[in-house]
C-alpha positions in Angstrom: 49.3 112.3 177.5 49.8 109.3 175.2 50.5 105.7 176.2 51.4 102.9 173.9 51.6 99.3 175.4 53.6 96.5 173.6 55.3 93.3 174.4 52.3 90.9 174.5 52.2 87.4 173.0 51.4 83.9 173.3 53.5 81.9 175.7 53.1 78.5 177.4 52.7 78.0 181.1 56.0 78.9 183.0 57.1 81.2 180.4 58.0 84.9 180.6 57.1 87.9 178.7 58.1 91.6 179.1 55.5 94.3 178.7 56.5 98.1 177.8 54.6 101.2 178.1 56.1 104.1 176.4 54.6 107.4 177.4 54.6 111.0 176.0 53.4 114.1 177.5 53.8 113.1 181.2 54.0 115.9 183.6 55.2 115.9 187.1 51.5 115.6 188.4 51.3 112.0 186.6 53.0 110.6 189.6 52.0 107.0 189.4 52.0 104.4 186.5 50.1 101.2 186.5 49.4 98.2 184.8 45.7 96.6 184.9 44.4 93.7 182.9 41.0 92.4 181.7 40.4 88.7 181.1 37.6 87.3 179.0 34.3 87.6 180.9 35.8 89.4 183.9 36.2 92.9 184.9 39.4 95.2 184.7 41.7 94.0 187.4 44.6 96.2 189.0 48.0 94.3 188.6 50.7 96.9 189.9 51.6 100.4 190.2 54.9 102.3 190.6 55.4 105.9 191.5 57.8 108.3 189.8 60.9 107.6 191.8 60.1 103.7 192.2 59.9 103.9 195.8 56.4 102.9 196.1 55.4 99.8 194.4 52.4 97.5 195.0 51.1 94.3 193.2 48.0 92.3 193.3 48.4 89.3 195.5 48.0 86.9 192.5 51.2 88.2 190.7 53.4 88.8 193.7 56.8 86.9 193.3 56.2 86.2 189.9 55.8 90.0 188.0 58.2 92.9 188.5 57.2 96.5 187.7 59.8 99.2 186.8 60.2 102.3 185.1 62.8 104.2 183.1 62.0 108.1 183.5 64.7 109.0 181.2 62.9 107.0 178.4 59.4 107.6 179.6 58.9 104.0 179.7 57.4 101.5 182.2 57.7 97.9 182.2 56.4 94.7 183.4 58.4 91.6 183.6 56.1 88.8 183.9 57.9 85.3 184.8 56.1 82.0 185.5 53.1 82.8 183.7 50.0 80.8 184.4 47.1 80.4 182.0 44.8 82.6 184.5 47.2 85.3 183.5 45.6 85.5 180.1 44.0 88.8 179.5 44.6 92.2 177.5 46.9 94.3 179.6 46.5 97.8 179.9 48.9 100.7 181.1 47.7 103.9 182.6 48.7 106.9 184.5 47.4 108.6 187.5 47.9 111.5 189.8 47.3 109.4 192.9 50.2 109.6 195.5 50.2 105.9 196.4 48.2 103.6 198.6 45.0 101.9 198.0 43.7 105.1 195.9 46.3 103.7 193.2 44.4 100.3 193.0 41.3 101.8 191.4 41.0 102.2 187.7 38.8 105.1 188.0 41.7 107.1 189.7 43.6 106.8 186.5 43.1 109.4 183.8 45.2 107.9 180.8 45.3 104.7 179.3 47.0 102.9 176.6 45.4 100.8 173.9 46.2 97.4 175.5 48.4 94.4 174.6 47.2 90.8 174.7 48.7 88.3 176.8 47.8 84.5 176.2 49.1 81.7 178.3 48.5 78.1 177.3 48.8 75.2 179.5 
């Protein structure tokens, strides 16, 4: 499995960005895809996950109502639409895939087995 994240950039607060994660080699066991981020000086943080059908989606509280995760299985691509960006959203964003089936197990980075290279998002005030 290979994951390629893209779409990061520099925006002002209240701006928007759309991240993409193109995947190759996914199998039916790679059920969930997720986004994580690591801000400078902080630990990696769960952002959102989506299962294969899109019927199970979860977000960290700090992005609820602002970020939307989606996936297009025909294109093997996952997206993260980020609106109303804040300076505290500044981080390197990583996409990953997991064999987890949903729930809190999918919030943990250690349960994701393949990772993309990351894309930088910088939000200025």
